[in-house]
Gaussian input, Z-matrix of N, CA and C with variables (Angstrom, degrees):
# hf/3-21g

backbone

0 1
 N
 C     1     B1
 C     2     B2     1     A1
 N     3     B3     2     A2     1     D1
 C     4     B4     3     A3     2     D2
 C     5     B5     4     A4     3     D3
 N     6     B6     5     A5     4     D4
 C     7     B7     6     A6     5     D5
 C     8     B8     7     A7     6     D6
 N     9     B9     8     A8     7     D7
 C    10    B10     9     A9     8     D8
 C    11    B11    10    A10     9     D9
 N    12    B12    11    A11    10    D10
 C    13    B13    12    A12    11    D11
 C    14    B14    13    A13    12    D12
 N    15    B15    14    A14    13    D13
 C    16    B16    15    A15    14    D14
 C    17    B17    16    A16    15    D15
 N    18    B18    17    A17    16    D16
 C    19    B19    18    A18    17    D17
 C    20    B20    19    A19    18    D18
 N    21    B21    20    A20    19    D19
 C    22    B22    21    A21    20    D20
 C    23    B23    22    A22    21    D21
 N    24    B24    23    A23    22    D22
 C    25    B25    24    A24    23    D23
 C    26    B26    25    A25    24    D24
 N    27    B27    26    A26    25    D25
 C    28    B28    27    A27    26    D26
 C    29    B29    28    A28    27    D27
 N    30    B30    29    A29    28    D28
 C    31    B31    30    A30    29    D29
 C    32    B32    31    A31    30    D30
 N    33    B33    32    A32    31    D31
 C    34    B34    33    A33    32    D32
 C    35    B35    34    A34    33    D33
 N    36    B36    35    A35    34    D34
 C    37    B37    36    A36    35    D35
 C    38    B38    37    A37    36    D36
 N    39    B39    38    A38    37    D37
 C    40    B40    39    A39    38    D38
 C    41    B41    40    A40    39    D39
 N    42    B42    41    A41    40    D40
 C    43    B43    42    A42    41    D41
 C    44    B44    43    A43    42    D42
 N    45    B45    44    A44    43    D43
 C    46    B46    45    A45    44    D44
 C    47    B47    46    A46    45    D45
 N    48    B48    47    A47    46    D46
 C    49    B49    48    A48    47    D47
 C    50    B50    49    A49    48    D48
 N    51    B51    50    A50    49    D49
 C    52    B52    51    A51    50    D50
 C    53    B53    52    A52    51    D51
 N    54    B54    53    A53    52    D52
 C    55    B55    54    A54    53    D53
 C    56    B56    55    A55    54    D54
 N    57    B57    56    A56    55    D55
 C    58    B58    57    A57    56    D56
 C    59    B59    58    A58    57    D57
 N    60    B60    59    A59    58    D58
 C    61    B61    60    A60    59    D59
 C    62    B62    61    A61    60    D60
 N    63    B63    62    A62    61    D61
 C    64    B64    63    A63    62    D62
 C    65    B65    64    A64    63    D63
 N    66    B66    65    A65    64    D64
 C    67    B67    66    A66    65    D65
 C    68    B68    67    A67    66    D66
 N    69    B69    68    A68    67    D67
 C    70    B70    69    A69    68    D68
 C    71    B71    70    A70    69    D69
 N    72    B72    71    A71    70    D70
 C    73    B73    72    A72    71    D71
 C    74    B74    73    A73    72    D72
 N    75    B75    74    A74    73    D73
 C    76    B76    75    A75    74    D74
 C    77    B77    76    A76    75    D75
 N    78    B78    77    A77    76    D76
 C    79    B79    78    A78    77    D77
 C    80    B80    79    A79    78    D78
 N    81    B81    80    A80    79    D79
 C    82    B82    81    A81    80    D80
 C    83    B83    82    A82    81    D81
 N    84    B84    83    A83    82    D82
 C    85    B85    84    A84    83    D83
 C    86    B86    85    A85    84    D84
 N    87    B87    86    A86    85    D85
 C    88    B88    87    A87    86    D86
 C    89    B89    88    A88    87    D87
 N    90    B90    89    A89    88    D88
 C    91    B91    90    A90    89    D89
 C    92    B92    91    A91    90    D90
 N    93    B93    92    A92    91    D91
 C    94    B94    93    A93    92    D92
 C    95    B95    94    A94    93    D93
 N    96    B96    95    A95    94    D94
 C    97    B97    96    A96    95    D95
 C    98    B98    97    A97    96    D96
 N    99    B99    98    A98    97    D97
 C   100   B100    99    A99    98    D98
 C   101   B101   100   A100    99    D99
 N   102   B102   101   A101   100   D100
 C   103   B103   102   A102   101   D101
 C   104   B104   103   A103   102   D102
 N   105   B105   104   A104   103   D103
 C   106   B106   105   A105   104   D104
 C   107   B107   106   A106   105   D105
 N   108   B108   107   A107   106   D106
 C   109   B109   108   A108   107   D107
 C   110   B110   109   A109   108   D108
 N   111   B111   110   A110   109   D109
 C   112   B112   111   A111   110   D110
 C   113   B113   112   A112   111   D111
 N   114   B114   113   A113   112   D112
 C   115   B115   114   A114   113   D113
 C   116   B116   115   A115   114   D114
 N   117   B117   116   A116   115   D115
 C   118   B118   117   A117   116   D116
 C   119   B119   118   A118   117   D117
 N   120   B120   119   A119   118   D118
 C   121   B121   120   A120   119   D119
 C   122   B122   121   A121   120   D120
 N   123   B123   122   A122   121   D121
 C   124   B124   123   A123   122   D122
 C   125   B125   124   A124   123   D123
 N   126   B126   125   A125   124   D124
 C   127   B127   126   A126   125   D125
 C   128   B128   127   A127   126   D126

   B1=1.5157
   B2=1.5355
   B3=1.2589
   B4=1.4753
   B5=1.4735
   B6=1.3863
   B7=1.3965
   B8=1.5626
   B9=1.3069
   B10=1.4881
   B11=1.5052
   B12=1.4086
   B13=1.3829
   B14=1.5742
   B15=1.3296
   B16=1.4187
   B17=1.3853
   B18=1.4478
   B19=1.3778
   B20=1.5499
   B21=1.2688
   B22=1.6161
   B23=1.5275
   B24=1.3480
   B25=1.4599
   B26=1.5790
   B27=1.3521
   B28=1.4463
   B29=1.4199
   B30=1.4020
   B31=1.5030
   B32=1.5658
   B33=1.2036
   B34=1.5636
   B35=1.4460
   B36=1.3792
   B37=1.3974
   B38=1.4812
   B39=1.3913
   B40=1.4744
   B41=1.5049
   B42=1.3529
   B43=1.4288
   B44=1.5347
   B45=1.3623
   B46=1.4222
   B47=1.5425
   B48=1.3561
   B49=1.4290
   B50=1.5435
   B51=1.2759
   B52=1.5510
   B53=1.4875
   B54=1.3584
   B55=1.4035
   B56=1.4677
   B57=1.4227
   B58=1.4274
   B59=1.4933
   B60=1.3854
   B61=1.3991
   B62=1.5102
   B63=1.2690
   B64=1.4604
   B65=1.5576
   B66=1.3221
   B67=1.4775
   B68=1.5641
   B69=1.3879
   B70=1.4781
   B71=1.5304
   B72=1.2808
   B73=1.5407
   B74=1.4501
   B75=1.3750
   B76=1.4306
   B77=1.5061
   B78=1.3248
   B79=1.3568
   B80=1.5031
   B81=1.2835
   B82=1.4822
   B83=1.5588
   B84=1.3773
   B85=1.4361
   B86=1.4554
   B87=1.3210
   B88=1.5238
   B89=1.5581
   B90=1.5139
   B91=1.4691
   B92=1.5118
   B93=1.3145
   B94=1.4401
   B95=1.5817
   B96=1.2386
   B97=1.5165
   B98=1.3758
   B99=1.4317
   B100=1.4630
   B101=1.5515
   B102=1.2937
   B103=1.4659
   B104=1.4889
   B105=1.2242
   B106=1.5453
   B107=1.5410
   B108=1.3447
   B109=1.4031
   B110=1.6465
   B111=1.2948
   B112=1.5242
   B113=1.4873
   B114=1.3093
   B115=1.5219
   B116=1.5273
   B117=1.3338
   B118=1.4629
   B119=1.5494
   B120=1.3288
   B121=1.4316
   B122=1.5047
   B123=1.2624
   B124=1.4931
   B125=1.3547
   B126=1.3518
   B127=1.4797
   B128=1.5961
   A1=111.89
   A2=121.13
   A3=122.75
   A4=110.89
   A5=115.92
   A6=123.22
   A7=101.93
   A8=112.32
   A9=122.22
   A10=107.82
   A11=116.51
   A12=119.12
   A13=108.02
   A14=118.33
   A15=121.13
   A16=113.40
   A17=118.14
   A18=126.73
   A19=106.13
   A20=119.69
   A21=118.76
   A22=105.29
   A23=113.15
   A24=116.64
   A25=109.65
   A26=113.94
   A27=121.79
   A28=116.47
   A29=115.73
   A30=120.53
   A31=110.87
   A32=113.18
   A33=111.89
   A34=115.54
   A35=114.01
   A36=120.80
   A37=116.84
   A38=116.09
   A39=120.79
   A40=114.38
   A41=115.33
   A42=118.68
   A43=109.52
   A44=117.36
   A45=123.32
   A46=109.81
   A47=114.85
   A48=119.71
   A49=110.86
   A50=112.59
   A51=114.84
   A52=111.65
   A53=120.38
   A54=121.50
   A55=115.52
   A56=116.69
   A57=121.99
   A58=114.41
   A59=114.87
   A60=117.70
   A61=115.72
   A62=116.81
   A63=122.42
   A64=111.54
   A65=117.40
   A66=123.05
   A67=105.22
   A68=107.13
   A69=116.69
   A70=113.28
   A71=114.57
   A72=117.21
   A73=109.77
   A74=113.66
   A75=118.06
   A76=110.98
   A77=118.94
   A78=122.94
   A79=114.10
   A80=122.41
   A81=126.11
   A82=101.97
   A83=112.33
   A84=118.98
   A85=111.42
   A86=115.20
   A87=124.33
   A88=100.50
   A89=113.32
   A90=116.23
   A91=105.10
   A92=121.00
   A93=121.77
   A94=111.01
   A95=114.19
   A96=123.04
   A97=110.72
   A98=120.58
   A99=126.38
   A100=105.81
   A101=123.92
   A102=119.99
   A103=109.29
   A104=121.98
   A105=120.27
   A106=106.90
   A107=121.20
   A108=122.47
   A109=107.41
   A110=113.65
   A111=114.29
   A112=111.55
   A113=118.66
   A114=122.78
   A115=111.65
   A116=121.50
   A117=124.78
   A118=110.31
   A119=111.49
   A120=119.42
   A121=112.81
   A122=117.11
   A123=119.60
   A124=110.43
   A125=124.19
   A126=127.19
   A127=101.51
   D1=134.87
   D2=-179.57
   D3=-105.93
   D4=158.62
   D5=-179.09
   D6=-94.04
   D7=139.87
   D8=173.25
   D9=-115.42
   D10=121.89
   D11=-177.58
   D12=-110.24
   D13=132.48
   D14=175.29
   D15=-99.03
   D16=120.38
   D17=-171.17
   D18=-87.95
   D19=90.78
   D20=-176.58
   D21=-148.96
   D22=43.45
   D23=175.13
   D24=-76.84
   D25=179.27
   D26=178.73
   D27=-60.55
   D28=-41.64
   D29=-173.76
   D30=-126.23
   D31=148.40
   D32=174.27
   D33=-54.76
   D34=-43.95
   D35=176.06
   D36=-51.78
   D37=-39.78
   D38=172.68
   D39=-61.77
   D40=-39.63
   D41=-179.96
   D42=-64.29
   D43=-44.27
   D44=-178.34
   D45=-63.34
   D46=-40.69
   D47=-179.53
   D48=-62.61
   D49=-42.70
   D50=178.70
   D51=-63.50
   D52=-40.74
   D53=174.97
   D54=-57.74
   D55=-39.45
   D56=174.00
   D57=-60.00
   D58=-43.78
   D59=176.77
   D60=-63.05
   D61=-29.31
   D62=-177.83
   D63=-97.51
   D64=8.33
   D65=-177.43
   D66=-63.54
   D67=137.15
   D68=177.89
   D69=95.58
   D70=-14.93
   D71=175.62
   D72=-86.28
   D73=149.03
   D74=174.83
   D75=-80.92
   D76=105.18
   D77=-174.37
   D78=-146.77
   D79=165.86
   D80=171.04
   D81=-110.70
   D82=143.67
   D83=172.47
   D84=-119.98
   D85=131.92
   D86=-175.40
   D87=-112.80
   D88=133.73
   D89=171.50
   D90=-87.00
   D91=123.74
   D92=-179.29
   D93=-75.08
   D94=162.70
   D95=-175.48
   D96=-53.40
   D97=-50.51
   D98=-176.24
   D99=-62.16
   D100=-46.43
   D101=-178.05
   D102=-69.71
   D103=-34.70
   D104=-178.71
   D105=-69.35
   D106=-40.14
   D107=-177.88
   D108=-68.27
   D109=-42.89
   D110=-177.61
   D111=-72.22
   D112=-43.59
   D113=-166.97
   D114=-105.48
   D115=-11.41
   D116=172.18
   D117=82.35
   D118=-179.19
   D119=-175.95
   D120=-66.49
   D121=-25.14
   D122=-178.04
   D123=-62.67
   D124=-28.98
   D125=-177.10
   D126=-63.18

């Protein structure tokens, strides 16, 4: 079973920091709607 993490924190930097903390783990990351609207498709 894999962990799925929703990236929908208050700031883009917080989302990136979370990904750094989880680096090396076998997981899926999903960009949340709020983050997508705020940061765009580039995120």
